[in-house]
C-alpha positions as CSV (number, residue, x, y, z in Angstrom):
1,P,20.0,1.0,-29.2
2,T,18.0,-0.5,-26.2
3,D,14.9,-2.6,-27.3
4,T,12.1,-1.8,-25.6
5,T,8.4,-3.9,-25.2
6,D,5.7,-1.3,-24.9
7,V,2.7,-3.4,-22.7
8,S,0.1,-0.2,-22.7
9,D,-3.2,-1.1,-22.1
10,T,-5.6,1.3,-24.8
11,N,-8.7,-0.8,-23.6
12,V,-9.8,0.9,-20.0
13,P,-12.7,-1.2,-19.2
14,T,-15.4,1.6,-19.3
15,D,-19.6,0.8,-19.2
16,T,-21.3,3.1,-21.3
17,T,-24.3,0.9,-21.9
18,D,-26.1,1.1,-18.4
19,A,-26.0,4.2,-16.4
20,D,-26.7,2.1,-12.9
21,T,-23.9,0.0,-13.9
22,V,-20.3,1.0,-12.7
23,T,-17.5,-1.1,-14.1
24,P,-14.1,-0.7,-12.4
25,I,-11.4,0.9,-14.3
26,A,-7.8,-0.7,-14.7
27,G,-5.2,1.0,-12.6
28,A,-7.6,3.6,-10.5
29,S,-6.5,0.9,-7.2
30,C,-5.0,-2.1,-6.2
31,D,-7.8,-3.9,-6.3
32,L,-7.6,-3.8,-10.0
33,P,-3.8,-2.7,-11.0
34,R,-2.6,-3.0,-14.4
35,V,-0.6,-5.2,-15.0
36,I,3.3,-4.9,-16.4
37,A,4.0,-8.4,-17.7
38,V,7.2,-10.2,-17.9
39,S,7.6,-14.0,-19.2
40,G,11.0,-14.9,-18.3
41,A,14.5,-13.2,-17.5
42,L,14.0,-9.3,-17.9
43,T,16.3,-8.7,-20.4
44,A,15.4,-5.2,-21.9
45,P,13.7,-2.7,-20.2
46,I,9.8,-2.7,-20.6
47,V,8.2,0.9,-21.3
48,V,4.5,1.0,-20.3
49,S,2.1,4.3,-21.0
50,G,-0.4,5.5,-18.5
51,D,-2.4,8.5,-17.4
52,T,-3.8,8.9,-14.4
53,T,-6.7,11.3,-15.1
54,G,-10.0,9.5,-14.3
55,K,-8.1,7.0,-11.8
56,G,-8.9,9.2,-8.6
57,D,-7.3,9.8,-5.3
58,D,-7.0,6.2,-3.9
59,H,-3.4,6.2,-2.8
60,D,-0.9,8.4,-0.3
61,A,2.5,8.5,0.7
62,L,3.2,10.1,4.0
63,F,6.6,11.8,4.3
64,G,8.9,9.7,7.5
65,E,7.3,6.2,6.5
66,C,8.7,5.8,2.6
67,A,11.9,5.9,1.4
68,G,12.7,8.7,-0.9
69,I,9.7,10.6,0.0
70,E,10.2,14.5,1.5
71,W,7.3,15.3,1.9
72,D,3.7,14.2,2.4
73,F,2.6,12.8,-1.1
74,G,-0.4,12.3,-3.4
75,F,-3.0,13.8,-0.9
76,G,-6.0,15.5,-3.6
77,A,-4.4,13.8,-6.7
78,E,-4.9,11.0,-9.2
79,D,-2.8,7.7,-8.7
80,E,-2.5,5.3,-11.3
81,V,-1.4,1.7,-9.9
82,W,0.4,-1.3,-11.5
83,S,1.6,-4.3,-10.5
84,F,4.8,-5.8,-11.3
85,T,6.2,-9.2,-10.2
86,A,10.0,-10.3,-10.8
87,P,10.5,-13.3,-12.7
88,V,13.7,-13.9,-10.7
89,A,15.8,-12.6,-8.0
90,G,17.5,-9.2,-8.4
91,D,17.7,-5.5,-8.7
92,Y,15.2,-3.9,-10.6
93,D,14.8,0.0,-11.5
94,L,11.7,2.2,-12.2
95,S,11.9,5.2,-13.9
96,L,9.1,7.5,-14.3
97,L,9.1,10.6,-17.2
98,S,6.4,12.7,-17.6
99,E,6.1,16.3,-19.0
100,L,4.0,16.8,-15.2
101,D,5.4,16.9,-12.0
102,L,4.7,13.2,-11.1
103,G,6.1,11.0,-8.9
104,I,6.5,7.1,-8.2
105,Y,6.0,5.0,-4.9
106,V,6.1,1.3,-4.5
107,L,3.9,-0.4,-2.0
108,S,4.3,-4.2,-1.3
109,D,1.3,-5.3,0.4
110,C,-1.7,-3.4,-1.3
111,P,-4.2,-4.4,-1.2
112,Q,-4.0,-6.6,1.2
113,A,-2.9,-4.2,4.3
114,A,-5.6,-1.1,5.8
115,I,-2.5,0.8,5.2
116,P,0.0,-0.6,2.6
117,T,3.6,-0.8,3.1
118,C,5.7,1.9,0.8
119,E,8.8,0.4,0.3
120,A,10.3,3.0,-1.5
121,G,9.7,6.6,-3.6
122,S,10.9,9.4,-5.5
123,D,9.0,12.8,-5.9
124,F,12.4,14.7,-6.6
125,A,12.3,15.2,-10.2
126,G,10.2,18.0,-11.9
127,P,8.2,18.2,-14.8
128,D,10.2,16.4,-18.1
129,E,12.9,14.6,-15.2
130,A,12.9,10.9,-14.4
131,D,12.0,9.8,-10.8
132,E,14.0,6.8,-10.3
133,V,13.2,4.1,-7.8
134,T,15.8,0.7,-7.3
135,L,14.1,-2.0,-5.4
136,T,15.6,-5.5,-4.9
137,L,12.9,-8.3,-5.3
138,A,12.5,-12.3,-4.9
139,A,11.6,-14.4,-7.6
140,G,8.2,-14.2,-7.9
141,Q,7.4,-11.3,-5.5
142,T,4.6,-8.6,-6.9
143,V,4.7,-5.0,-5.7
144,F,2.3,-2.2,-6.8
145,V,3.9,0.7,-8.5
146,V,1.5,3.8,-7.7
147,V,2.2,7.0,-10.0
148,D,1.0,9.8,-8.4
149,A,1.4,13.9,-8.0
150,Y,1.7,16.2,-5.2
151,A,-0.8,18.9,-4.6
152,D,-1.7,20.6,-1.2
153,E,-4.4,23.8,-0.8
154,E,-2.4,25.8,-2.8
155,I,-1.0,23.9,-5.5
156,L,-3.6,22.3,-7.3
157,A,-3.3,18.4,-8.3
158,V,-2.1,17.6,-11.7
159,A,-3.1,14.3,-13.8
160,G,-1.8,13.5,-17.1
161,P,0.0,10.8,-19.4
162,Y,3.7,9.4,-18.5
163,T,5.7,6.6,-19.4
164,L,6.8,4.1,-16.6
165,T,9.9,2.0,-17.4
166,V,11.1,-1.2,-15.8
167,S,14.9,-2.5,-16.3
168,G,16.6,-5.6,-14.5
169,L,19.5,-4.6,-13.3
170,R,21.5,-7.4,-12.3
171,P,20.4,-10.7,-10.4
172,V,21.2,-11.0,-6.8
173,A,23.2,-14.1,-5.6
174,P,21.2,-17.1,-4.0
175,V,22.6,-17.2,0.2
176,G,25.6,-19.2,0.3
177,A,26.4,-19.3,-3.2
178,R,30.1,-18.9,-4.4
179,P,31.2,-16.9,-6.6
180,R,32.2,-18.0,-10.4
181,H,35.3,-17.5,-11.7
182,L,36.0,-17.0,-15.6
């Protein structure tokens, strides 16, 4: 069996005491993402649970501007944002599973850029099928993982729960490193 760590956030900040005060909702944008926390090497998959409902439509992925995205994606659909910082240099696999037709894409410079750079995405899988993305990250590199849905004039946007799994696949050897022989 594979050990997993569940870092689900059940305390989404909201304000119910003052109608004039709006408290930001964690995960609603790159400015306040939910965090996939890792300390040390990623030795077991991390599984987080989320829900795009009530998060707003803050991000979109354009066809041709994001590897793995086959058409404009996310327009009119609520999305949720996670940040992930690689503990060590290596390849990381992200896998999204939902009963809904959701997809994921990864932004590298969000929220600094007005139009963030999309590194990779996946919107091929349907409901109950995993959308998967593999990224090569440097130690300490932070990316923003957006969970979103397809919508257009004929297809209504969906929003709802999902699970996102992050796994470390293999470390990347530093440039100039010599292979080790056993």
